[in-house]
ZADO-534311 format. One record per atom (N, C-alpha, C): residue in one letter; x, y, z. Coordinates in steps of 0.05 Angstrom, whole numbers, plus 5000, padded with zeros to 4 digits. Example, Ala and Ser with C-alpha at 12.3 -4.5 7.8 and 13.67 -1.06 7.14 Angstrom:
A526448865156
A524649105156
A526449345156
S525749555142
S527349795143
S525850015157
//
This chain:
X434185347096
X434985607110
X433485597138
X435385667161
X434285687185
X434585987193
X432186087205
X432086357213
X430386377238
X431486507257
X430086567284
X429786847289
X427586947297
X427287237309
X426387207334
X427587327354
X426687347381
X426687637391
X424887677412
X424987917424
X425087887454
X426388047468
X426987997498
X428688207508
X429588167535
X431388357548
X433988227551
X435888397550
X438788317553
X439188247582
X440388007587
X440887907615
X443687987623
X445688027608
X448188097616
X449388267597
X451488437605
X452888627589
X454388457567
X454288597542
X455788457522
X458888447525
X459788217515
X462888177521
X464188157492
X466088327487
X467688327462
X469788157466
X470087957447
X471887737448
X473387727419
X475587567420
X476887517394
X477287197391
X477187087369
X477686807364
X480886757359
X481586547351
X484286467348
X485386607325
X483586667306
X484586817279
X484587117281
X483787217305
X483787497311
X481187617304
X479087507294
X476487587288
X474987667314
X473787907314
X472387987340
X469387907338
X468287837360
X465387777363
X464687867390
X462087917391
X460787997418
X458587787427
X458587717452
X456487537460
X454887677483
X452387617486
X450587707510
X448287517510
X446687507532
X444587327533
X441687507532
X439887367521
X437087527518
X435287337532
X433687437549
X431487297562
X428887327545
X427787117537
X425287137520
X423086987539
X420787177543
X418787067559
X416886907544
X416386657556
X414586447544
X412586377567
X410586237561
X408586157578
X406186347582
X404786327606
X402586527610
X402986667634
X401086837642
X401386987664
X400986837691
X399586627687
X399386427711
X401686257714
X403186197693
X405486047694
X407986157676
X408786377686
X410886527670
X413686387671
X414986397647
X417686257643
X419486417624
X421986417630
X423886547615
X425886347601
X426086357577
X428186207562
X430486387558
X432786297563
X435086467556
X436486367532
X437186557513
X438486537488
X441186677489
X443386527480
X445786647478
X446186757450
X446787007448
X447087157424
X449787207418
X450787137394
X453487217382
X453287357358
X454887557354
X454987717329
X457987787323
X458587797299
X461287867292
X461488117274
X463788197264
X464388427246
X463788667258
X462688817242
X461789107249
X459389097270
X457688897267
X455388857284
X456288797312
X458788657317
X459488617344
X460688907357
X461789057342
X462789327354
X460289477359
X458389507342
X455889627347
X454389527369
X454189267373
X452689167395
X454089227422
X456789187423
X458389257447
X457789547455
X457589737435
X457190017443
X454390057450
X452289957439
X449590057443
X447789857460
X448389607462
X446789407476
X447689417504
X445889437523
X446389457552
X444589257564
X445289157588
X443788977605
X441089147612
X438688977606
X436189067611
X434789157585
X436589247564
X435489327541
X433589147528
X431389237516
X429689077499
X430389067471
X430788827461
X431788797432
X430088607416
X430388627391
X429288457369
X431788337358
X432488097357
X434787967346
X433987747326
X435487787300
X434487617279
X437287467270
X437187217266
X439587077258
X438886747255
X441186597253
X440686297251
X441186177279
X439685987288
X440185847313
X441785607311
X443085527333
X444685287334
X443685177366
X443684917368
X442884807395
X445784637401
X446184657427
X448484507440
X447384357462
X448584117466
X448083967491
X450983857499
X450983877528
X453483777539
X452883677569
X454783577583
X454583517609
X455983707626
X454583827646
X455684067663
X457883917686
X458784087705
X460484027726
X459183817745
X456583847745
X455083657764
X454183377753
X455383357726
X454783097711
X451683097703
X450283337699
X447683327689
X447783427660
X445983307642
X445883407617
X444383687615
X445583847597
X444784107596
X444584187565
X442484337559
X442284417530
X442284717527
X443284837508
X443185117504
X442785187475
X441585417472
X440785537445
X442685777440
X443985787417
X445486027411
X444386147384
X444586397383
X443486537360
X445586697348
X446386637324
X448586787309
X447087027296
X446987247308
X445687497297
X446687617270
X444887697256
X445787837230
X444088097229
X442388137251
X440888387251
X439888417280
X440288677293
X439488737320
X438089027317
X435688997330
X434289267333
X433789297359
X434489547368
X433889657395
X430889737396
X429389617415
X426389657419
X425989877441
X427989947456
X427790137477
X430490307478
X430190537488
X432590717493
X433390687521
X435790767530
X436890737556
X435090887575
X433891127568
X431791267585
X429391117589
X428790957570
X425990797571
X426690547590
X428890447590
X429590227606
X429490297636
X429990527642
X429790607670
X426890657681
X424990767663
X422190827672
X420390577668
X418790547687
X416990307688
X414390367669
X413590627665
X411190667652
X411690757622
X413690647611
X414490727583
X412490597563
X411190757548
X409390647528
X410490697500
X412990747499
X414190837474
X414490577458
X413390577434
X413590317418
X415390367393
X416990567392
X418590657369
X420690437369
X421690377344
X423990197343
X426490377336
X428690307350
X431090487345
X433190267333
X433690297307
X435690127293
X438590177302
X440189997304
X442890047310
X444190177286
X445790377288
X447390517265
X448790267250
X448590297221
X449890117204
X449289847206
X447489757222
X446689447225
X445689357199
X444389507184
X443189417160
X445689357138
X447889427146
X450089407127
X450989097123
X450088927143
X450588637139
X448688487123
X446388617115
X444488507096
X445288547066
X444188387049
X444888457021
X443588707011
X444888897004
X443989146997
X442289146972
X442888966953
X441488986928
X438488866931
X437888736955
X434888666961
X433588876980
X434989066984
X433589257005
X431589426989
X429389467003
X427189656993
X427989947001
X427390126986
X427390406989
X424490496995
X423890697011
X421290767016
X419790846988
X421390946969
X419991006943
X419190756928
X420090546936
X419590286920
X416690196928
X415690276952
X413090176962
X410890346950
X409090206936
X406990336921
X404690476936
X404490456962
X402290586977
X403490776998
//
């Protein structure tokens, strides 16, 4: 099983698309900070999600939003228009959590660490394995 969890900021507005079979999916990019303060670097991950999560992401995910995205990764390599080899990482999301609200994105001094789950996003997980707060013994 492959599973990848990333946190970062959305780099471009989500695009809602449809494949040849009419299934809808949403794509957007997330910039993940790596490196150090002395040598900062950003890796860009292309995120794709389908079904109800695609509709939810299109409605709630905005450029600049801070997200936590969970899913399975795929790597692609190709030759670009300049005949140079390029590699990309795509994450097929099965869970997205908003880590900031729209108001928080606009303010620089936001220290709000609350997590805002997308509505119905948990519907994509297996409900029989979900924990209810009453199940936790402490």
